VEXDO-855496 format. One record per residue (C-alpha): x, y, z; residue in three letters. Coordinates in steps of 0.001 Angstrom, whole numbers, padded with zeros to 6 digits, always signed. Each point is the difference from the previous one (the first is absolute). Layout:
BEGIN
XYZALA
...
//
This chain:
BEGIN
-026376+046341+047815MET
-002772+001446-002128SER
-002352-002050-002133THR
+001600+001479-003129LYS
+003481-001098+001115GLN
-001243-003507+000833LYS
-001629-000263-003433LEU
+003216+001127-001717THR
+002101-002547+001911LEU
-002510-002773-000780GLY
+000088+000730-003729ILE
+003810+000084+000036ALA
+000144-003380+001795ALA
-002378-001599-002499ILE
+002091+001394-002896PHE
+003250-001423+001436MET
-001549-003459+000535VAL
-001339+000035-003572THR
+003453+000870-001419LEU
+001590-002833+001999THR
-002506-002556-001314ILE
+000432+001189-003604VAL
+003791-000135+000322GLY
+000025-003558+001327VAL
-002512-001148-002620THR
+002025+001593-002816TYR
+003245-001613+001196ALA
-001681-003426+000082TYR
-001504+000553-003470PHE
+003377+000957-001490VAL
+001620-003127+001450THR
-002734-002218-001424ARG
+000255+001545-003481VAL
+003789-000411-000060THR
-000309-003682+000896GLY
-002611-000671-002665GLU
+002052+001824-002635THR
+003056-002141+000721THR
-002109-003142-000210GLU
-001496+000986-003358SER
+003483+000562-001432ILE
+000903-003585+000894ASN
-003130-001300-001712ILE
+000799+001976-003179SER
+002533-002631-001088THR
-002957-002147-001112ALA
-002370+002799-001098ASN
+000771+003370-001538VAL
-003206+001986-000152GLY
-002255-001912-002392SER
+002904-002209-001162VAL
+000321-003341+001783GLU
+002443-002894-000028TYR
-001562-003395-000687GLN
+001842-003322+000479PRO
+000566-002537-002732GLY
+001333-003549+000161ASN
+000705-001877+003202GLY
-001387+000265+003508SER
+002355+002818+001037SER
+001056+003366-001395ASP
+003581-000858+000966VAL
+002601-001803-002112VAL
+002236-002065+002279THR
+003408-001328-000983LEU
+000813-002750+002494ALA
+002003-003190-000513ASP
+000255+000813-003706VAL
+002653-001231-002381LEU
+002045+002414-002145PRO
-001850+000510-003270GLY
-003478+000051+001614THR
-002543+002385-001561THR
-003379+000882+001505LEU
-002810+002245-001221TYR
-002523+002083+001946LYS
-002999+001599-001684SER
-002058+002927+001295PHE
-002541+002519-001281LYS
-000575+003707+000495VAL
-003574+001230-000439HIS
-001432+003525-000088ASN
-003387-000162+001711THR
-000956+003495-001189SER
-002337-000222-002980GLU
+001295+002958-001983ASP
+003007+001565+001763THR
+003539-000918-001023ALA
+002649-000276+002696SER
+003702-000664+000567ASN
+001817-002543+002149PHE
+003468-001472+000467SER
+001138-003583+000552ILE
+002632-000723+002619PHE
+001446-003137+001582MET
+001182-000915+003478THR
+002565-002704+000714SER
+000255-001557+003460THR
+002614-002571+001081PRO
-001426-002798+002123THR
+001158+000076+003616ALA
+002301-002786+001237SER
+000913-001155-003503THR
+003002+000765-002225PRO
-000236+002981-002318GLN
+000605+000165-003705PHE
+003309+001691-000787VAL
-000062+003782-000439HIS
+003676+000850-000334ALA
+001836+002976-001475LYS
+002767-002448-000885ASP
-001070-003640-000119ASP
+003361-001428-001055SER
+000443-001787+003336GLY
-003616-001077+000477CYS
-000445-002868-002449TYR
+002659-002406+001181VAL
-000418-003331+001784SER
+001527+001305+003239THR
-002702+002678+000476VAL
-003114-001218+001797LYS
-003523+001470+000395PRO
-000435+003343+001744SER
-001642-001351+003169ASN
+002827-002291+001129ASP
+002419+002745+000992GLY
+002667-000996-002510GLU
-001033+002024-003056ALA
+001954+003152-000723THR
-001930+003208+000747ALA
+001026+001493-003355THR
-002415-002416-001693CYS
-002919+001830+001632PHE
+000811+003704-000183ASP
-001498+001023-003346GLY
-003250+001685-000989THR
-001332-002699-002358ALA
+000029-003792-000063TYR
+002616-001300-002427ASN
-002037-002836-001473ASN
-003674+000834+000651VAL
-001608+001881-002883TYR
-003492+001207-000893VAL
-001629+001038-003251THR
-003451+001623-000130LEU
-002290-000548-002984TYR
-003311+001561-000948GLU
-002221-002616-001649VAL
-003552-000472-001256ASP
-002616-002078+001800ASP
+000793-003118-002057THR
+003723+000172+000777GLU
-000851+000737+003633PHE
-001852-003313+000164ALA
+003085-001981-001080THR
+001618+000379+003430VAL
-000807-003055+002108GLN
-000739-000237+003732ASN
+003421-001505+000663ASP
+001756+003012-001511GLY
+000980-001700-003257THR
-001061+001134-003446ILE
-001148-002038-002979THR
+001420+002233-002731SER
+002737+002425+001090PRO
+000190+001341-003566ASP
-003322+001835+000508VAL
+001808+002403+002321LEU
+001219+002648-002417THR
-001113+003418+001266ASP
+002739+000776+002530VAL
-000654+003068+002158ILE
+002877-000639+002425THR
+003068-001576-001577ALA
+001740-002801+001875GLU
+001408+001558+003144THR
+001587-001212+003218ARG
-002181-000078+003096VAL
+000771+002703+002574ALA
+001625-001038+003290ALA
+001155+001655+003202ILE
+003683-000146+000918ALA
+000688-002359+002894GLY
-001524-003354+000888THR
-003055+001230+001886GLY
-003568-000394-001219THR
-000707+003630-000844THR
-002431+000424-002889GLN
+001214+001679-003193ALA
-002268+001895-002413THR
+000456+000833-003682GLN
-002167+001592-002678ASP
-000778-002164-003015LEU
-002070+002484-002037LYS
-001244+003471+000900THR
-002768+002295-001279ASP
-002086-002578-001848ILE
-003242+001376-001422SER
-003165-002077+000158ILE
-003379+000919-001493ASP
-003241-000065+001942GLY
-001469-003489+000482ASN
+003133-001517-001577ALA
+002149-002924+001146THR
+003716-000475-000608LYS
+001580-003449+000273TYR
+003547-000718+001124TYR
+002371-002931+000429VAL
+003081+000231+002199LEU
+002778-002407-000959LYS
+002359-000953+002854VAL
+003210-001860-000840GLU
+002723-001424+002202TYR
+002825-000223-002504LYS
+002494-002811-000331ASN
+003465+001586-000111THR
+001739-003229-000962GLY
+002129+000266+003136SER
-000210-001388+003525ASN
-003118+001582+001560GLN
+000084-001940+003261ASN
+000049+003270+001928ILE
-003663+000377-001010GLU
-001093-003481+001089ASN
-003347+000260+001833ASP
-000157+003763-000672ALA
-003514+001459+000113ALA
-001485+003262-001279LEU
-003549+001371-000395SER
-000965+002428-002763LEU
-003234+001968-000283LYS
-001166+002378-002710ALA
-002561+002661+000884SER
-001194+003453-001082ILE
+000266+003545+001307LYS
//
């Protein structure tokens, strides 16, 4: 084999090795970018660009209904702040509802006529009728979302009560039933409360979420010990 042929084969071998290394490196890079993109989408529920969710009253962002009596009302405050100095932005507020595992559920029935009678027991004892848990929204759990000013925001206490409910006047989401998933599992349900809200640069918007477990005036024993967690966030 001549020197020229050896040189040609050597160059070709180096070229093939280089292509192999580049290909492997590119494949690894693409996988890493895909993973990081998915992760950032998950984080975006608390931050949307320069717009960030900020907690309000209480030690948790979650409102929990557990061992509550019919007629109970709780309030959760939160803020949304645009960290950009001079650029307006848009965001939406949504809420997730999650039944607590190993506890009864609140009724979410298409037809609740047979649910509120003394013979029907909570959903975790195997005696409750399945039709009481096959709807898309809880029958007696409602939320209302208010936009307030900083003074009204401060009226919500750490225990989720409020000193003057009459200050809540600017309703941005009228009283609505909380979304549920058909069946008695613990699958999380999501619902939009307000979309496409504009916020100026360096501005803060204040909100109060009212959560009410209504008293129907009937036998609600089926919901004894029921538990549900609600969380508002932004996207």
